[in-house]
C-alpha positions in Angstrom: 27.9 -37.1 -27.5 26.1 -34.7 -29.3 23.7 -32.0 -27.3 20.4 -30.7 -28.3 19.0 -27.9 -29.7 21.2 -27.2 -32.2 21.7 -24.4 -34.8 23.5 -25.7 -37.7 25.2 -23.4 -39.9 27.0 -24.0 -43.1 29.9 -21.6 -43.2 31.0 -22.5 -46.7 27.5 -21.6 -48.4 27.3 -18.8 -45.9 30.5 -16.9 -47.4 29.5 -17.7 -50.5 26.1 -16.2 -50.4 27.7 -12.9 -49.0 30.3 -12.9 -51.6 27.6 -13.0 -54.3 25.8 -10.3 -52.7 28.9 -8.3 -52.2 29.9 -8.8 -55.9 26.8 -7.7 -56.2 26.3 -4.6 -54.9 30.2 -3.5 -55.9 28.9 -3.9 -59.8 26.3 -1.1 -58.3 28.9 0.9 -56.9 27.4 0.2 -53.6 29.5 -1.2 -50.9 27.9 -3.7 -48.6 27.4 -2.7 -44.8 27.5 -6.6 -43.0 24.9 -6.7 -40.8 24.9 -8.9 -38.0 22.9 -8.4 -35.3 21.0 -11.3 -36.6 23.8 -13.6 -35.0 23.8 -12.1 -32.1 27.7 -11.4 -33.4 28.7 -15.2 -32.9 32.2 -14.6 -35.0 32.3 -17.2 -37.0 29.8 -15.7 -39.1 31.1 -12.3 -38.1 34.4 -13.1 -39.8 32.6 -14.8 -43.0 30.9 -11.2 -43.5 34.6 -9.7 -43.4 36.3 -11.8 -45.3 33.4 -11.9 -48.1 34.3 -8.0 -48.5 32.4 -6.4 -46.1 34.8 -4.2 -44.6 32.4 -2.6 -42.1 30.3 -4.7 -39.5 27.1 -3.3 -38.3 24.8 -4.2 -34.9 22.0 -2.7 -33.2 23.7 -4.2 -30.4 26.7 -2.0 -28.7 27.6 -5.4 -26.9 28.3 -7.3 -30.1 30.4 -4.4 -31.3 32.6 -4.4 -28.6 32.5 -7.9 -29.3 34.2 -8.0 -32.4 36.5 -5.5 -31.8 37.9 -7.4 -28.8 38.6 -10.2 -31.4 39.9 -8.0 -34.5 37.1 -9.1 -36.4 37.0 -6.2 -38.3 37.9 -2.6 -39.4 34.9 -0.2 -39.0 32.3 -0.7 -36.4 28.3 0.7 -37.1 25.9 1.1 -34.7 22.3 0.8 -36.6 20.1 1.5 -33.8 19.9 5.3 -32.6 22.2 5.8 -29.5 20.7 5.4 -26.3 22.2 8.4 -23.6 22.6 6.1 -21.3 25.1 4.2 -23.5 27.1 7.2 -25.1 30.6 6.6 -23.8 30.5 2.5 -25.3 29.1 4.2 -28.6 32.2 6.0 -28.9 34.4 3.7 -27.3 33.6 0.8 -29.3 31.7 2.1 -32.5 33.1 4.1 -35.3 29.8 5.1 -36.9 26.3 5.7 -36.1 23.0 6.1 -37.3 21.1 9.4 -35.8 18.1 11.7 -35.7 18.0 13.4 -32.9 20.4 16.7 -32.1 20.6 16.3 -28.3 21.5 13.0 -28.7 24.4 14.1 -31.1 25.2 17.3 -28.7 26.1 14.0 -26.0 28.0 12.0 -28.8 30.1 15.1 -29.5 30.7 16.0 -25.6 32.0 12.6 -25.1 33.9 12.1 -28.5 35.9 15.4 -27.2 36.7 13.1 -23.7 37.9 10.2 -25.4 39.8 12.4 -27.9 38.2 10.8 -31.1 36.2 12.0 -33.9 32.7 9.4 -34.1 31.2 9.2 -37.6 27.7 9.9 -38.0 25.0 9.1 -40.5 21.6 11.1 -40.3 18.8 9.0 -40.9 15.9 10.4 -43.2 12.0 9.5 -42.2 10.7 8.4 -45.9 8.0 6.7 -45.4 8.1 3.5 -43.0 7.9 5.7 -39.9 10.8 4.0 -37.8 13.9 6.6 -36.7 14.8 9.6 -39.3 14.1 14.0 -39.6 11.0 14.5 -41.1 10.8 18.1 -41.4 13.8 19.5 -43.3 14.6 22.7 -41.4 15.2 19.9 -38.8 17.2 18.1 -40.6 19.1 20.8 -42.4 20.2 22.2 -38.6 21.4 19.2 -37.4 23.8 19.2 -40.5 25.1 22.3 -40.0 25.3 21.8 -36.2 27.5 18.6 -36.7 29.2 20.2 -39.7 30.0 23.4 -38.0 29.9 23.3 -34.4 30.4 19.3 -33.3 34.6 19.7 -33.7 34.1 16.0 -32.5 31.8 14.3 -35.1 31.8 14.0 -38.4 29.4 14.3 -40.8 29.3 11.5 -43.0 26.0 11.3 -44.9 22.4 10.5 -44.5 20.5 7.2 -44.7 17.0 5.7 -44.7 15.0 2.4 -43.8 12.3 1.0 -44.9 10.4 -2.9 -44.7 11.6 -2.7 -40.8 8.4 -1.9 -39.2 5.9 -0.2 -41.7 6.1 -2.4 -44.2 7.2 -0.3 -47.0 8.6 -1.2 -49.7 12.4 0.5 -50.7 11.0 2.1 -54.3 13.3 4.8 -56.8 10.2 7.5 -55.5 11.6 7.2 -51.5 15.5 6.5 -53.0 15.0 9.8 -54.9 13.9 11.3 -51.8 16.6 10.6 -49.3 18.8 12.2 -52.4 17.3 14.9 -52.7 18.0 15.9 -49.1 21.1 14.5 -49.3 21.7 17.2 -52.0 20.3 19.8 -49.7 22.8 19.1 -47.2 26.2 19.0 -49.6 24.8 23.1 -50.8 24.1 24.2 -47.7 28.0 22.2 -46.1 29.8 23.1 -49.6 31.3 19.5 -49.8 29.7 15.8 -49.9 28.7 13.5 -48.6 30.5 10.0 -48.2 27.9 8.2 -47.1 24.0 7.9 -49.1 22.7 4.5 -47.3 19.6 3.0 -49.6 18.4 0.9 -46.6 18.6 -2.9 -45.9 18.2 -6.2 -47.7 14.8 -5.1 -49.5 17.0 -2.5 -51.5 18.7 -5.2 -53.0 15.8 -5.5 -55.2 16.2 -2.2 -56.6 19.7 -3.4 -57.8 18.8 -6.6 -59.2 16.5 -5.1 -61.3 18.4 -2.4 -62.5 17.0 0.8 -61.3 18.7 2.1 -58.4 19.6 6.1 -58.4 23.5 5.6 -59.0 24.1 8.4 -56.2 22.8 5.4 -53.6 26.2 3.7 -52.3 25.5 1.6 -49.3 23.5 -0.7 -48.0 23.0 -2.2 -44.5 22.5 -6.3 -45.7 22.0 -8.8 -42.9 19.9 -11.5 -42.9 19.4 -12.6 -46.3 22.5 -13.9 -47.6 22.4 -16.7 -44.5 18.8 -17.2 -44.9 18.2 -16.9 -48.5 14.9 -16.5 -48.5 12.6 -12.9 -48.8 14.3 -12.3 -52.1 13.4 -15.3 -53.6 9.9 -16.7 -51.2 8.5 -13.4 -50.9 9.5 -11.1 -53.3 9.7 -14.0 -56.0 13.4 -13.3 -57.6 15.0 -16.1 -59.2 18.0 -15.8 -56.9 19.5 -19.4 -58.4 22.7 -18.2 -57.2 22.1 -18.5 -53.2 22.4 -21.3 -51.6 19.3 -22.0 -49.7 20.6 -24.3 -47.0 23.1 -22.0 -44.7 20.5 -22.9 -41.6 18.7 -25.6 -40.6 17.9 -26.4 -36.1 18.1 -29.9 -34.8 16.1 -31.1 -32.3 15.9 -34.5 -30.3 12.7 -36.5 -30.5 10.8 -36.8 -26.9 8.2 -38.9 -27.4 6.2 -40.4 -30.2 2.6 -41.4 -29.9 -0.5 -41.7 -31.8 -3.2 -38.8 -30.5 -6.3 -36.9 -31.5 -5.8 -34.1 -33.2 -7.8 -32.0 -31.2 -7.9 -30.7 -27.8 -10.6 -32.5 -25.4 -12.2 -30.6 -23.3 -13.5 -26.6 -22.7 -10.8 -24.6 -24.3 -9.5 -21.2 -23.0 -5.7 -19.4 -24.4 -2.3 -21.0 -24.5 0.6 -20.2 -21.9 0.9 -16.9 -24.3 -2.5 -16.3 -23.6 -3.7 -16.7 -27.2 -7.2 -18.1 -28.3 -5.8 -21.2 -30.6 -8.5 -23.3 -33.5 -7.8 -26.8 -34.0 -8.5 -29.1 -37.4 -9.8 -32.2 -36.4 -8.0 -34.9 -38.3 -8.7 -37.4 -36.3 -5.8 -39.8 -34.5 -2.3 -39.1 -36.2 1.5 -40.1 -34.8 2.8 -36.7 -33.2 6.3 -36.4 -31.9 7.2 -34.5 -29.2 10.2 -32.2 -29.8 12.6 -31.2 -26.7 12.9 -27.3 -28.5 10.5 -24.3 -28.1 9.8 -21.0 -28.4 12.2 -19.8 -25.8 14.5 -21.1 -29.0 13.5 -20.1 -32.1 10.0 -17.7 -31.2 7.0 -18.7 -33.1 6.7 -22.5 -34.7 4.5 -21.4 -36.9 7.3 -19.3 -38.9 9.2 -22.3 -39.9 9.6 -22.6 -43.3 9.9 -26.9 -43.4 10.0 -28.1 -46.4 10.2 -31.7 -45.2 6.4 -33.1 -46.7 6.9 -36.0 -43.9 6.9 -33.5 -41.4 4.0 -30.7 -40.6 5.2 -27.9 -37.5 1.8 -27.8 -34.9 2.5 -25.6 -32.5 4.9 -25.6 -29.6 5.5 -24.0 -25.6 7.9 -22.0 -24.0 10.5 -25.9 -24.2 8.6 -28.4 -26.6 7.3 -28.3 -30.2 4.4 -30.6 -31.3 4.9 -31.7 -35.2 3.0 -34.6 -36.9 4.7 -37.6 -38.5 1.8 -39.1 -41.0 2.2 -42.2 -41.1 6.0 -41.9 -39.6 7.8 -43.3 -42.7 10.8 -42.8 -41.0 10.1 -44.5 -38.1 11.0 -41.9 -35.9 11.5 -42.8 -31.9 12.4 -41.1 -29.0 16.2 -40.2 -28.9 15.9 -39.9 -33.0 16.9 -36.3 -34.3 14.3 -34.5 -36.8 16.4 -31.2 -38.3 14.4 -28.2 -39.9 14.9 -25.6 -41.8 15.1 -21.9 -40.6 14.9 -18.6 -41.3 15.7 -15.0 -39.8 13.7 -15.0 -36.7 14.4 -18.4 -35.8 18.3 -17.4 -36.6 17.7 -14.7 -34.4 16.0 -15.9 -31.5 18.6 -19.1 -31.7 22.0 -17.6 -31.9 21.0 -15.6 -28.6 20.5 -19.0 -26.5 23.2 -19.9 -24.6 21.7 -23.7 -24.4 21.3 -23.9 -28.0 24.6 -25.6 -29.7 25.8 -24.5 -32.5 27.1 -26.4 -35.1 28.9 -25.3 -38.4 29.2 -27.7 -41.1 
């Protein structure tokens, strides 16, 4: 018997989407680092990234990199989040590369790399305006770059990188990428050699590749959710993306009840279970279904990009989702299954839930 709720993944279409983006990047001399954090390290999807051409697999979670290494999936592993002091031994054990922006962390990585008899590659992150991680002061950036190059024998200065869009919603532009390149050239002039990697951001930076105006020295992008969700580039930024499958991900939930009920709560209103005040439209008596899936499984219900005109997601509590069925043309009843399209946030939550069944089709 099938168990619900389910995260449904079209593995063939996922791989084809990844391959398309790998080829797009390669056409501009850019390698695509496969970011697997949004999948919480699901082995089948990690292997899809690797088989599609991503030779470096990356995550912000060291346990996911450890799992990949133990399963023999991938060649090199990159830690995306600045290493925590408390995880330095594991970083050296399970990550070949890490992104960094703090001198004390670099020194700790060096000491542990020497203790383990390894050479660990580091990419120094440059702040270009999104205001998450990265060096802001040129002297500090150059000083730490020189320290890695000349003093820290357990580390190798692999390159520099930038982040945009993840916190401050800053767009990737030719200008902020050129700013990164300027910092890379500053470091190269000081150390007397070329850096191997100039990493120009993540999924949003694919816009510069598609438009053909990405600076030539950018040679790495860290891409994760877009080939699976196939959403941001098309639906947020308006790129055609005809060659991307949009049916890679969906969720299936079992119907618990179907009843005609008022569309506006009855009684004095306060806040919901999450402490939020809500507003409700009074549309009279409507046919509503209660689904056996909730915020605990996928996060924010109103972020679900459902395309079924006969189903409208109204809201959710921790364990239940309420949907409006209109006139219930399909005759849904308790025990039936409703399927909804999902995107990045839902994939992130659902792939982490032990009681959500992952089904590959």
